[in-house]
C-alpha positions as CSV (number, residue, x, y, z in Angstrom):
1,V,-8.9,-110.3,49.3
2,V,-12.2,-109.5,51.2
3,F,-12.7,-106.1,52.6
4,I,-15.1,-104.7,54.8
5,H,-15.7,-100.7,55.4
6,G,-16.3,-98.8,58.8
7,W,-19.4,-97.9,60.7
8,K,-21.9,-95.2,58.5
9,A,-19.3,-96.5,55.7
10,S,-21.5,-97.9,53.0
11,V,-23.9,-96.4,50.8
12,L,-27.7,-97.3,51.6
13,A,-29.5,-97.2,48.8
14,D,-33.4,-98.4,48.2
15,K,-33.9,-102.2,47.5
16,N,-37.2,-101.2,44.9
17,T,-35.8,-98.6,43.1
18,G,-31.9,-98.6,43.3
19,K,-31.8,-95.0,44.5
20,D,-28.8,-94.2,47.1
21,E,-31.1,-92.7,50.5
22,F,-27.9,-92.1,52.7
23,D,-26.8,-88.1,51.6
24,Y,-22.5,-88.8,52.5
25,T,-22.0,-85.5,53.3
26,F,-19.6,-83.8,56.5
27,G,-21.7,-83.9,58.5
28,V,-24.0,-87.4,58.2
29,V,-20.5,-88.9,57.5
30,M,-19.4,-87.8,61.3
31,G,-22.7,-88.0,62.8
32,L,-23.1,-83.9,63.5
33,A,-26.1,-84.1,62.0
34,K,-29.4,-86.6,61.9
35,D,-30.9,-87.9,58.6
36,P,-34.3,-89.2,60.1
37,S,-34.7,-91.3,56.9
38,I,-32.2,-93.5,57.9
39,E,-33.3,-94.1,61.2
40,L,-34.6,-98.0,62.0
41,P,-37.8,-98.6,64.1
42,M,-36.8,-100.1,67.5
43,E,-38.6,-103.0,66.7
44,W,-37.4,-107.0,66.4
45,D,-39.5,-109.2,64.5
46,S,-39.9,-113.3,66.5
47,N,-36.5,-114.7,65.5
48,G,-34.8,-111.3,67.3
49,N,-34.1,-109.9,64.1
50,Q,-34.3,-106.0,64.4
51,V,-38.0,-105.2,61.8
52,K,-36.1,-103.4,58.4
53,D,-36.9,-100.8,56.2
54,N,-36.7,-100.8,52.3
55,L,-32.9,-99.7,52.9
56,I,-30.1,-102.1,51.8
57,A,-26.1,-102.2,51.4
58,T,-24.6,-101.8,47.6
59,E,-21.2,-101.0,48.1
60,A,-18.4,-98.4,50.3
61,C,-18.4,-95.9,50.1
62,H,-15.8,-93.6,48.4
63,S,-15.7,-90.3,49.0
64,A,-17.9,-87.7,51.5
65,T,-19.3,-84.3,50.4
66,C,-20.6,-80.7,51.0
67,M,-23.1,-78.1,50.5
68,C,-26.2,-80.9,48.8
69,R,-23.0,-83.7,46.8
70,M,-21.9,-80.6,45.0
71,V,-18.3,-80.7,47.3
72,K,-16.5,-83.5,47.4
73,L,-14.7,-83.0,50.6
74,G,-12.4,-86.2,50.2
75,D,-12.6,-89.4,49.5
76,I,-13.1,-92.4,51.8
77,Y,-12.2,-95.8,50.1
78,G,-12.3,-95.1,46.5
79,P,-8.1,-94.7,46.0
80,L,-8.0,-97.9,48.1
81,L,-10.6,-99.8,46.6
82,D,-9.3,-98.9,43.1
83,H,-6.4,-100.3,43.7
84,L,-7.2,-103.5,45.3
85,E,-9.5,-104.1,41.9
86,K,-6.6,-103.3,39.8
87,T,-4.0,-105.5,41.8
88,R,-5.9,-108.3,43.8
89,D,-9.2,-110.5,43.9
90,L,-11.0,-108.8,46.2
91,H,-14.9,-108.7,47.0
92,V,-16.3,-106.1,49.0
93,F,-19.2,-106.6,51.8
94,A,-21.3,-103.8,52.0
95,Y,-23.4,-104.2,55.3
96,D,-26.2,-102.2,57.0
97,W,-24.5,-100.7,59.8
98,R,-27.9,-99.7,61.4
99,L,-28.4,-103.1,61.8
100,C,-27.4,-105.8,64.8
101,L,-23.9,-107.1,65.2
102,D,-25.3,-111.0,65.4
103,E,-27.2,-110.6,61.7
104,T,-24.3,-108.6,60.1
105,A,-21.9,-111.3,61.3
106,A,-24.7,-114.1,60.2
107,N,-24.3,-112.2,56.5
108,F,-20.5,-112.0,56.6
109,T,-20.4,-115.6,57.2
110,Q,-22.5,-116.5,54.5
111,F,-20.6,-114.3,52.3
112,L,-18.0,-115.5,53.0
113,I,-19.4,-118.6,52.1
114,N,-20.5,-117.8,49.0
115,I,-16.9,-116.6,48.0
116,K,-15.2,-119.7,48.5
117,E,-17.5,-121.7,46.6
118,I,-17.1,-119.1,43.7
119,T,-13.8,-118.7,43.8
120,G,-12.8,-122.1,45.6
121,Q,-10.5,-120.5,47.8
């Protein structure tokens, strides 16, 4: 099973430190509050790819919180992913939802190729 999360539903972490940077508070997840630390520059390189920062998608978001992550508001994908992990051969494609869809599609294609090579399926 290949799982792809929805918009704004991946954990974004600093690729150098591994520290989660995207704050999964209710307001940010619902688009009601702005988190300027995750905005990408509106610039493209010579290959047509958007200029990136140090954040990478590491996993699908398991839950949403409020009050500085002190109160869990509810599950997002946690229970579903936990169930699938126990019952299926699960492969989660975590993508950076801030990037151009063309880039995400190319990354997803490579993800599928890698899974096929690893699993033989």
